[in-house]
C-alpha positions in Angstrom: -59.6 67.4 3.9 -56.9 66.4 1.7 -55.8 70.2 1.8 -55.1 69.6 5.4 -53.6 66.5 5.2 -50.8 67.6 2.6 -50.0 70.1 4.9 -49.5 68.6 7.8 -47.6 65.8 5.8 -45.3 69.0 5.4 -44.6 70.0 8.8 -42.9 67.9 11.2 -43.7 66.0 14.4 -42.9 70.0 16.2 -45.2 71.3 13.8 -42.2 72.9 12.2 -42.1 73.2 8.2 -39.4 70.2 6.9 -36.6 72.1 4.9 -35.7 69.5 2.2 -33.3 72.4 0.2 -31.4 72.9 3.5 -30.6 69.4 4.1 -29.3 68.8 0.9 -26.9 72.0 1.0 -25.5 70.8 4.0 -25.1 67.1 3.0 -22.8 68.9 -0.5 -20.9 71.2 1.8 -19.9 68.2 3.5 -19.3 66.1 0.5 -17.2 68.9 -0.6 -15.5 69.2 2.5 -14.7 65.6 2.8 -13.3 65.7 -0.7 -11.2 68.8 -0.4 -9.5 67.0 2.8 -8.7 63.7 0.7 -7.3 65.7 -1.8 -5.2 67.8 0.7 -4.4 64.2 2.2 -3.6 62.9 -1.3 -1.4 65.9 -2.1 0.7 65.6 0.9 1.1 62.0 0.3 2.4 62.8 -2.9 4.7 65.5 -2.3 6.6 63.4 0.5 6.5 60.9 -2.2 8.4 63.0 -4.4 10.2 64.0 -1.1 11.2 60.3 -0.7 11.7 59.8 -4.5 14.2 62.6 -4.7 15.5 63.0 -1.7 16.3 59.6 -0.4 18.6 58.1 -3.0 21.0 60.6 -1.2 20.5 60.2 2.6 23.5 58.6 4.1 23.7 54.9 4.2 22.9 53.3 7.6 24.2 49.8 7.7 27.3 50.5 9.1 25.3 51.4 12.5 23.9 48.2 13.0 27.5 47.0 13.7 28.4 50.1 16.0 32.1 50.2 17.1 33.8 53.1 18.7 36.9 54.5 16.8 39.9 55.0 18.4 40.4 58.8 18.6 43.1 60.9 17.3 44.9 62.7 20.9 47.4 65.4 20.7 49.2 66.4 23.8 51.6 68.8 24.7 55.6 68.2 25.4 55.0 68.1 29.1 52.0 65.2 28.7 48.8 67.3 28.9 46.3 66.9 26.6 45.3 69.1 24.6 42.4 67.6 22.3 41.0 64.6 21.0 39.5 64.2 17.3 37.4 61.3 16.2 33.9 60.1 15.3 32.9 59.1 18.7 34.8 58.8 22.2 35.3 56.3 24.5 33.5 54.0 26.7 31.3 52.1 24.5 28.4 50.1 26.6 25.9 47.2 24.7 22.4 47.8 25.0 22.0 45.1 27.1 24.8 46.3 30.1 23.1 50.1 30.0 21.4 49.7 33.6 17.6 49.9 33.0 17.5 53.2 35.3 19.8 54.9 32.7 17.9 54.0 30.2 14.2 55.1 32.1 15.7 58.7 32.8 16.6 59.1 29.0 13.3 57.9 28.2 10.7 59.9 30.8 12.5 63.2 29.7 13.8 62.6 25.9 11.1 60.2 24.5 8.6 58.4 26.9 6.8 56.8 24.3 9.7 55.9 21.9 9.3 51.7 21.6 5.5 52.9 20.4 6.1 55.6 17.4 7.6 54.3 14.4 10.4 57.6 14.6 8.2 60.5 14.4 5.8 61.3 17.2 2.9 62.7 15.8 0.8 62.8 19.5 4.4 64.1 20.8 4.5 66.8 18.5 0.9 68.3 18.9 1.1 68.2 22.7 4.4 70.1 22.0 3.0 72.8 19.8 0.0 73.5 22.0 2.0 73.5 25.0 4.4 76.1 23.4 1.7 78.0 22.2 0.0 77.9 25.4 3.1 79.6 26.5 3.5 76.5 29.0 6.9 74.9 29.6 8.4 74.8 26.3 8.2 70.9 25.3 10.3 69.6 22.6 9.0 67.5 19.6 12.4 65.6 18.4 12.2 61.6 19.2 15.5 59.8 20.2 15.5 58.8 16.4 15.4 62.1 14.7 18.3 63.2 17.4 20.4 60.3 16.1 19.8 61.3 12.8 21.1 64.9 13.3 23.7 64.3 15.4 24.9 61.2 13.8 24.8 62.1 10.0 23.8 66.1 9.6 24.8 69.3 10.0 23.6 71.5 12.8 22.3 74.3 9.8 18.8 75.3 10.6 16.8 75.3 7.2 13.4 73.1 6.0 16.0 70.9 3.5 18.2 69.8 6.6 14.6 69.1 8.5 13.3 67.2 5.6 16.4 65.4 5.2 15.7 64.6 9.6 12.7 63.4 8.9 13.8 61.0 6.2 16.5 59.9 7.9 14.6 59.3 10.7 12.5 56.2 8.7 15.0 54.9 7.3 16.8 54.7 10.2 13.8 53.2 12.1 13.2 50.5 9.1 17.4 49.9 9.2 17.6 49.2 12.8 15.9 48.1 15.8 14.5 50.0 18.6 17.3 49.0 20.8 20.2 49.3 18.3 19.3 53.0 17.7 19.0 53.5 21.6 22.2 52.1 22.3 23.4 54.2 19.5 22.0 57.9 21.3 23.3 56.9 24.9 26.7 55.9 23.3 27.5 58.9 20.9 25.3 61.7 22.6 27.6 64.9 23.8 27.3 65.4 27.2 29.7 68.4 28.7 33.3 68.3 30.1 34.7 66.4 27.2 32.4 62.7 27.7 30.1 61.7 24.8 28.4 58.9 26.1 26.6 58.0 29.0 29.4 55.6 30.5 31.9 58.3 30.0 29.6 61.0 31.6 29.0 58.6 34.6 32.9 58.4 35.3 33.1 62.5 34.2 30.4 63.6 36.9 30.4 61.0 39.8 33.5 58.7 39.0 31.7 55.4 39.1 30.8 53.1 36.4 27.3 53.7 34.6 25.8 50.3 36.0 26.6 51.8 39.6 24.5 54.7 39.2 21.3 55.3 41.5 18.0 57.1 40.4 19.0 60.3 41.5 22.4 60.0 39.5 20.7 59.0 36.4 17.9 61.7 36.3 21.4 64.2 36.8 22.9 62.6 33.9 20.0 62.4 31.5 18.8 66.6 32.3 22.3 66.8 30.2 21.5 66.2 26.3 19.1 69.4 25.9 21.6 71.7 27.0 25.4 70.0 28.9 26.8 73.5 29.5 23.3 74.9 31.2 22.5 71.9 32.9 26.6 70.9 34.1 26.4 69.9 37.7 30.1 71.2 37.7 29.7 74.8 36.9 25.9 74.9 37.3 24.8 72.9 40.1 21.4 74.7 40.6 20.3 75.0 37.3 21.3 70.7 37.0 19.5 70.1 40.4 16.2 72.1 39.2 16.6 70.1 36.2 17.1 66.7 37.8 14.0 67.1 40.5 12.2 67.4 36.9 13.1 64.7 35.6 12.5 62.3 38.5 8.7 63.7 38.3 9.0 62.5 34.2 9.8 59.0 35.7 7.1 58.7 38.1 4.5 59.7 36.3 5.6 57.8 33.3 5.6 54.5 35.9 9.1 54.1 35.8 9.8 54.4 39.4 7.4 54.4 42.5 6.3 57.1 44.7 8.9 56.0 47.6 11.7 55.7 45.2 10.9 59.6 43.9 11.3 61.0 47.0 14.1 59.0 48.2 15.8 60.0 44.9 14.8 63.9 45.7 16.5 63.7 48.8 19.8 61.9 48.2 23.0 63.7 48.4 25.0 64.0 45.3 28.6 63.4 45.1 29.5 65.2 42.5 33.0 64.9 41.0 35.3 68.4 41.1 36.4 70.1 38.0 38.8 67.9 35.8 41.9 66.6 37.4 44.1 67.3 34.0 45.2 71.2 33.6 42.8 72.3 30.9 45.5 73.9 28.3 44.1 76.3 25.7 45.9 74.9 22.5 43.1 74.6 20.2 44.5 76.0 17.0 47.7 73.9 17.6 45.5 71.1 17.9 43.7 71.9 14.5 47.3 72.2 12.8 48.2 68.9 14.1 44.6 67.3 13.0 45.4 68.6 9.6 48.4 67.1 9.8 47.3 63.8 10.3 44.7 63.8 7.6 46.6 64.5 5.3 49.2 61.9 6.3 46.8 59.1 7.2 43.3 60.0 5.6 40.4 59.5 7.8 42.2 56.7 9.4 43.4 59.9 11.4 40.4 59.5 13.5 39.9 55.8 14.1 43.3 54.0 14.7 44.1 55.3 18.0 46.9 57.9 17.0 48.9 60.0 19.7 50.8 62.7 18.4 53.1 64.5 20.9 53.8 68.4 20.2 56.4 70.5 20.9 53.9 72.6 23.4 55.1 73.4 27.0 51.7 73.8 28.6 53.0 76.4 31.3 54.2 78.7 28.0 51.0 77.4 26.0 48.9 79.1 29.0 50.9 82.2 29.2 50.7 82.8 25.9 46.6 82.2 25.9 46.2 84.3 28.9 48.6 87.1 27.7 47.1 87.3 24.6 43.4 87.6 25.5 44.4 90.1 28.4 46.0 92.4 25.6 42.9 92.1 23.5 40.6 93.1 26.2 42.6 95.7 27.3 42.6 97.4 23.7 38.9 96.7 23.3 37.7 98.6 26.5 39.3 101.7 24.6 36.4 101.1 22.4 32.9 102.1 22.0 30.3 100.1 23.0 28.6 98.4 20.6 25.4 97.1 22.1 24.4 93.5 23.2 24.6 90.6 21.0 21.2 89.6 20.9 17.7 90.5 22.9 14.6 88.7 23.7 11.0 89.0 25.0 10.9 88.0 28.7 8.1 85.8 29.3 6.0 86.9 33.0 6.0 83.5 34.2 8.6 82.0 36.0 9.5 78.5 34.3 8.8 79.8 30.6 11.5 83.1 31.7 13.7 80.7 32.8 13.5 78.5 29.7 13.6 81.1 27.4 17.0 82.6 29.3 18.4 78.9 29.0 17.9 78.7 25.3 19.0 81.8 24.6 22.1 81.3 26.9 23.0 78.3 25.1 23.5 80.5 21.8 25.7 82.6 23.4 27.9 80.5 25.2 30.7 81.9 27.6 33.6 82.9 26.2 36.1 82.2 28.8 36.3 84.6 31.2 33.8 86.7 29.0 30.6 85.3 30.6 26.9 85.5 29.0 24.2 86.8 31.0 20.7 87.9 30.3 19.3 91.4 31.6 16.4 91.3 34.2 16.5 95.1 34.9 18.4 97.9 33.3 19.0 101.7 34.8 21.8 104.2 34.3 23.0 103.5 37.6 22.0 99.7 37.6 21.6 96.7 35.8 20.7 93.4 37.2 21.2 90.5 35.2 20.8 86.2 35.4 23.3 83.5 34.5 22.3 80.1 33.4 22.7 79.1 37.1 19.7 81.0 38.0 21.8 83.7 40.0 21.1 87.3 40.0 23.7 89.8 39.7 23.7 93.2 40.4 26.4 95.3 38.5 26.4 99.2 39.5 29.4 102.0 39.7 32.5 101.4 37.6 31.0 98.4 36.3 28.8 99.9 34.1 31.4 102.5 32.6 32.6 100.6 29.6 28.3 100.1 28.8 27.1 103.7 29.7 26.2 104.0 26.1 23.6 102.1 26.3 22.2 102.6 29.4 20.8 106.2 28.5 17.3 107.4 27.1 19.1 108.5 24.1 20.7 105.5 23.2 20.6 104.0 19.6 18.3 101.1 19.4 21.3 98.8 18.5 23.1 99.9 21.4 20.7 100.1 24.1 20.8 97.9 27.3 16.6 96.6 28.0 15.6 93.7 29.9 16.1 90.6 27.7 19.5 91.8 26.5 22.3 89.5 26.0 25.5 90.9 27.5 29.0 90.0 28.6 30.3 90.3 32.0 33.8 90.0 33.2 35.3 89.6 36.9 37.8 92.6 37.7 40.8 91.8 40.4 38.6 93.8 43.0 35.9 90.7 42.8 33.6 93.6 41.0 31.5 92.5 38.2 31.8 94.9 34.9 29.6 94.7 31.8 31.9 94.0 28.8 32.1 92.5 25.3 32.9 90.2 23.2 35.9 92.2 20.6 35.7 92.1 16.9 39.3 92.8 16.6 41.8 89.7 16.2 45.5 89.1 17.2 48.1 85.9 17.3 50.7 85.1 19.2 53.9 82.4 18.4 56.7 81.2 20.7 59.5 79.1 19.4 62.8 77.8 21.0 65.5 79.0 18.4 67.5 76.6 18.7 65.7 74.0 17.7 62.5 75.3 16.1 60.4 73.6 18.0 57.0 75.8 18.5 56.5 76.2 22.6 53.4 78.4 22.3 51.2 79.3 19.7 47.5 81.2 19.9 45.5 81.6 16.3 43.0 83.9 17.4 41.0 85.5 20.3 38.8 82.4 20.3 38.9 79.3 18.6 34.9 78.7 18.8 33.9 82.4 17.6 36.9 82.6 15.1 38.7 78.9 13.4 40.9 81.0 11.1 44.5 80.6 12.3 46.1 84.2 12.4 49.7 82.7 13.8 50.0 80.5 10.5 47.7 81.6 7.7 47.0 85.7 8.3 49.3 87.5 6.0 49.8 91.0 7.0 52.1 93.5 6.5 54.9 93.5 9.5 55.8 97.0 9.1 58.7 98.2 11.2 59.3 94.6 12.9 61.0 94.1 9.0 63.5 96.5 9.5 66.2 94.2 11.1 66.2 92.2 8.1 66.6 94.9 5.9 69.9 96.5 8.6 70.8 92.9 8.4 71.7 93.3 4.6 73.4 96.5 4.7 75.6 95.1 7.5 77.5 92.9 4.5 78.0 96.8 2.8 80.3 98.3 4.9 76.9 99.6 7.5 77.8 99.8 11.1 75.8 100.8 13.8 78.1 103.9 13.8 76.9 104.7 10.5 75.3 108.1 10.2 72.1 108.5 8.1 70.0 111.3 7.4 66.6 111.5 8.8 65.6 114.2 6.0 62.4 113.7 3.9 62.4 112.1 0.8 60.5 112.1 -2.8 59.9 109.1 -5.1 58.3 108.9 -8.5 56.0 106.3 -9.6 58.6 104.4 -11.7 61.0 104.6 -8.4 58.3 103.0 -6.5 56.6 100.4 -8.8 52.9 102.2 -8.0 52.2 105.6 -7.0 54.4 108.2 -6.4 55.7 107.9 -2.7 56.7 110.2 0.2 57.8 108.7 3.0 56.9 109.7 6.6 58.1 109.3 9.9 55.5 107.8 12.5 55.8 111.5 14.7 55.7 113.0 11.1 59.4 114.8 12.3 62.4 114.6 10.8 65.5 115.0 13.2 68.4 115.0 10.7 71.4 113.1 11.4 72.1 110.6 13.3 73.7 107.0 14.0 72.3 103.9 12.6 71.4 102.5 16.1 69.6 105.7 17.1 67.6 105.4 14.4 66.5 101.8 14.6 66.0 102.1 18.2 63.7 105.0 17.3 62.3 103.5 14.1 63.2 106.1 11.6 61.5 105.6 8.2 63.9 107.7 6.5 66.9 106.3 7.4 65.4 102.9 6.7 64.3 104.0 3.3 68.1 105.6 2.8 69.8 102.1 4.2 67.6 100.0 1.8 68.9 102.7 -1.2 72.6 101.4 -0.3 71.4 97.3 -0.3 69.0 97.7 -3.6 66.0 96.3 -3.5 66.7 93.3 -5.4 69.7 92.5 -2.9 66.9 93.0 -0.2 64.7 90.4 -1.8 67.1 87.9 -2.1 68.5 88.4 1.4 64.9 87.8 3.3 64.8 84.6 2.0 67.9 83.3 4.0 65.4 83.7 7.0 62.2 81.8 5.3 60.3 84.6 3.5 58.7 84.2 0.1 60.5 86.4 -2.5 56.7 87.1 -4.5 55.4 88.4 -1.4 58.4 91.3 -0.8 58.6 93.1 -4.4 61.8 94.8 -5.1 61.0 98.3 -4.4 62.1 100.6 -1.5 58.7 100.2 0.6 60.0 96.8 1.6 62.3 98.4 3.5 59.1 99.8 5.8 57.6 96.1 5.8 55.3 96.4 2.9 55.6 92.8 2.0 53.0 90.1 3.6 54.2 87.7 6.5 52.8 85.2 9.1 53.3 85.7 12.8 54.9 82.0 12.6 57.0 83.3 9.7 58.2 86.3 11.8 59.4 84.2 15.3 61.3 82.2 12.4 63.1 84.8 11.0 63.8 86.2 14.3 65.4 83.1 15.6 68.1 83.3 13.0 69.3 86.5 14.9 68.7 84.8 18.4 70.5 81.7 17.3 73.7 83.3 15.9 72.8 82.8 11.7 71.2 79.4 11.5 67.4 78.8 10.2 65.8 76.3 12.4 62.3 75.8 10.5 59.2 76.0 13.5 58.0 72.5 13.9 55.1 71.6 16.7 55.1 67.7 15.9 57.6 65.8 17.2 56.1 62.2 17.7 53.6 60.0 16.2 52.7 56.8 18.3 50.0 54.5 17.0 47.9 52.4 19.6 50.2 49.9 20.4 53.2 52.1 20.7 55.1 51.9 17.6 56.4 54.7 16.6 55.6 56.4 13.3 57.2 59.4 13.4 59.9 61.3 15.2 61.1 64.7 14.5 64.6 65.3 13.0 66.7 67.2 15.8 67.9 70.7 14.7 71.7 70.8 14.3 73.7 73.6 13.7 75.4 73.0 10.7 77.0 74.6 7.8 73.9 73.5 6.0 71.9 75.5 8.3 73.7 78.7 8.3 71.6 81.6 7.0 73.7 84.4 8.2 77.3 84.8 9.4 77.7 85.5 13.3 79.4 88.2 13.2 76.2 89.9 11.3 73.5 88.3 14.0 75.6 89.6 16.8 75.8 93.3 15.3 72.0 93.0 14.7 71.3 91.8 17.9 73.2 94.6 19.5 71.0 97.0 17.4 68.0 95.2 18.5 68.7 95.1 22.3 68.8 99.2 21.8 65.2 99.0 20.6 64.4 97.1 24.0 66.4 99.6 26.6 65.7 102.8 25.1 64.0 102.7 21.9 60.3 102.1 21.0 60.3 98.9 23.0 61.7 100.1 25.9 59.2 99.1 28.4 60.7 95.8 27.9 63.7 96.0 30.0 61.6 98.3 32.2 59.2 95.8 32.9 61.1 92.9 32.9 64.7 93.9 35.1 66.6 91.6 32.5 69.2 92.8 30.1 69.4 89.8 27.5 65.8 91.0 25.3 65.9 91.9 21.8 63.5 92.8 19.1 61.4 95.3 17.3 57.9 96.8 16.9 56.2 97.7 14.1 53.3 99.7 13.2 51.6 99.8 9.7 49.9 102.6 7.4 47.0 104.0 9.4 47.4 101.7 12.0 46.1 98.7 10.4 48.3 96.4 11.8 50.5 96.2 15.4 53.1 94.2 16.0 56.0 93.0 17.6 58.5 90.3 17.2 61.7 89.9 20.3 63.5 87.5 22.3 65.6 86.2 24.7 68.7 83.9 23.9 66.2 80.7 24.4 63.3 82.0 22.9 61.6 83.7 20.2 58.1 85.0 19.9 55.9 87.4 17.9 53.0 89.3 18.8 50.4 90.8 16.2 46.8 92.9 16.4 44.4 93.9 13.9 41.0 93.6 12.5 40.5 90.4 9.9 39.1 93.3 7.6 41.8 95.3 7.9 41.0 98.6 9.2 42.1 101.2 11.3 43.2 100.4 14.9 43.3 104.0 16.3 45.5 106.6 15.6 47.4 106.3 18.6 47.3 102.8 18.6 51.2 100.9 17.9 53.2 98.4 18.2 54.7 99.3 21.3 51.3 100.0 22.8 49.2 97.0 21.6 51.5 94.0 21.0 54.6 94.6 23.1 52.3 94.3 26.5 51.4 90.8 25.3 54.7 90.0 25.1 56.1 91.6 28.0 53.0 89.6 29.9 54.2 86.2 28.0 57.3 87.0 28.9 57.3 87.3 32.5 56.1 83.7 32.9 58.0 82.3 30.6 61.5 83.4 31.5 61.2 83.5 34.9 63.3 80.2 36.2 66.0 81.1 33.2 68.8 83.1 33.9 70.5 86.1 32.3 72.2 85.1 29.1 75.6 86.8 27.5 76.5 86.6 23.5 80.2 85.9 22.9 81.4 88.3 20.4 82.7 85.7 17.5 85.7 86.2 15.5 86.0 88.9 13.0 84.3 91.7 15.3 85.9 94.8 17.1 85.0 97.2 18.6 86.5 101.0 18.8 85.0 103.8 20.7 82.6 101.7 22.5 81.0 100.2 19.3 81.3 97.3 17.5 81.9 97.0 13.4 82.8 93.9 10.9 86.5 93.8 11.7 87.2 94.6 7.3 85.1 97.5 7.7 86.2 99.5 11.0 86.2 103.1 11.3 87.2 104.6 7.8 86.8 101.5 6.2 82.9 101.3 6.1 79.7 103.0 5.5 80.5 106.3 7.1 77.3 108.0 6.2 74.1 108.1 4.1 72.2 110.8 2.5 74.1 113.2 4.4 74.0 116.3 1.7 69.7 115.8 2.0 68.2 118.9 3.5 65.8 118.2 6.4 63.6 121.1 8.3 65.9 122.8 10.6 69.0 121.9 9.6 72.2 124.2 9.6 73.0 126.2 6.9 77.1 125.7 5.8 77.9 128.9 7.8 76.4 127.8 10.7 77.9 124.7 10.7 77.5 122.6 7.6 75.4 119.6 6.8 78.1 117.1 6.4 79.6 117.0 9.8 78.4 114.3 11.6 77.0 115.1 15.2 79.2 113.4 17.7 77.8 109.9 19.2 76.1 110.4 22.2 76.6 108.7 25.6 73.3 106.7 24.7 75.3 105.7 21.7 78.3 104.8 23.1 76.9 103.0 26.6 74.4 101.2 24.7 75.5 97.7 24.6 78.3 97.4 27.0 76.5 96.1 29.7 75.5 92.9 27.5 78.4 92.6 24.9 81.5 92.4 26.3 84.4 89.8 26.7 
């Protein structure tokens, strides 16, 4: 009986045996789990504490934001009144929190941070919801709160790193501790970038709807609230369809959060918005020049340059600046069209769900924005005869036929993986003159262009590269490159003072120099075409850019004398070592220097240093700086007027019958002067030229110097850019004539210094040097100079006449 009772005691109510050992094990496991979890929490808290202790003292001071005030920007204008840039920490139209309409606050909170007034800066619930939504490949949701965005936009850089994210979170906590919610929201709504140069919703309301923020409707507020995420993707001016989709989504979010009623939501969706047309200002692309001004103002006024409302008037002419910008981009694109297709810029996986796919396309196109007329798009389908792409406005574009030609190597089954175009590829589109779309690519090559008034030095156009956002290095003012043959006129100018004349006969024959003579390696100079043509006049030799003739001219001048002479034009002696190679442009120059150097020839022999800033005015109109007027005085004279006149006659021949003959042929005017330049291995391509009232330099090359192509020259690359610019800049400028200065004589159709007339100057150079194909003494001899050609006699009579 006792055994039976004990047995029953070991059974539960259902008759199953109890398991005290199993229960104890379960309790221990739970305890371990709780212990590990607590340890993890403690470790996390300790880690955060250490991070705070280390990083917090390094966080920026946010006290100034408690008294947030707009700072008057630095504004930069062209000489004819067009705004080209603004620089400043914030921009315009500060609106206190109390004056921001509720409808605008609600629209922003609905889409950006609906729990803004509930969380402490980091919305953990929102982060979890966003993570689950993104994991489920639903519509992607962000987890950044408004406070986090203020921390990021006001204080932190755009780099993507764990360190920056940690600082962002810590700074968020500091902002929440130091400022009220109202202050944080006020800062956000006044400083966020909203496209079209607009910062803050007050400015955006004027920019997009031409009305003050207090007057915006629910529909307009929802449209504006869609801009912070992607100002270009949801821009109602440039992308109205995508902006409309975003607006409708925000109206729904406002309804879900109880900010508006169902009836108000329906009315808002039906409202027709009156979007302001593209800015009435002519957008002048002068980013490189504006950056030069910014640096000069900061150097002069320090950080106050950004806050005291300075207005800087530059010497740029808006029409010429735009012409230079377009000419340079067209020239670079024409060159790049001859290069191989390098493949898509990026690639993404396209989600199957439409909303997720649209979001993915938006995100990748934000990372690869349009570049002028080079538009970015994502490929939907691709085959050898048709590619379908989509842009941020959501419209599909079909490219077929000749539009695929440039990218044909990326549309075959044998394409290399990095070149192949497939669904999800990011490609570039351009629209041709026939309105047909073509696949293109962002160029790798760079270029620079600068134009100035040779009489005053005023810079009238300056483009420092293909695109400022892509590469901020200012090639016009900072790129030290070899000028090649475009430097020859300065050597010829020096030789004129030694008795050389345009009629001097110089032998285009082979030469060899030892390492001792060159200061480096042994040197055997060659002509570009590899041919030697024997004795020819200086006029013809420069027109045909004969290198061997230039070296012999340099021998006449002497390298040390030539080095000293070129400093008269503004070049630095230490960048032009005194060796014979200087004759072929082996030194280094900038495009801005070259334009200034050629200005000396164009204006009759005076130095006119380039100047960009004409006037600086304070907010209340007080003039802080006025550029001095360049006066052609003896103190400014660099070379004799006679010297400039004869060099002009030589450079006019280059544009008429020489390597730049396309200039006069295209522009149909005789008052054009200039010189092409192509360096060894076609690394740099130049053309520098002028009309008496305007001088301009064009350069093309790679940032990391490399061959441009075996057939690429200054005449083929840079000259077309110069011609395109001059065709616009000289449209209404009458043809000019130079007067023959005193001390110049004309004999047999050629010009001479009076003291170096026929028989008194240098009649020939290197005429005894043998050259391939030369006559023997019995056949005529080497010393007999060839008779002047008809071209030589008539080359400048049309322009230089009494």
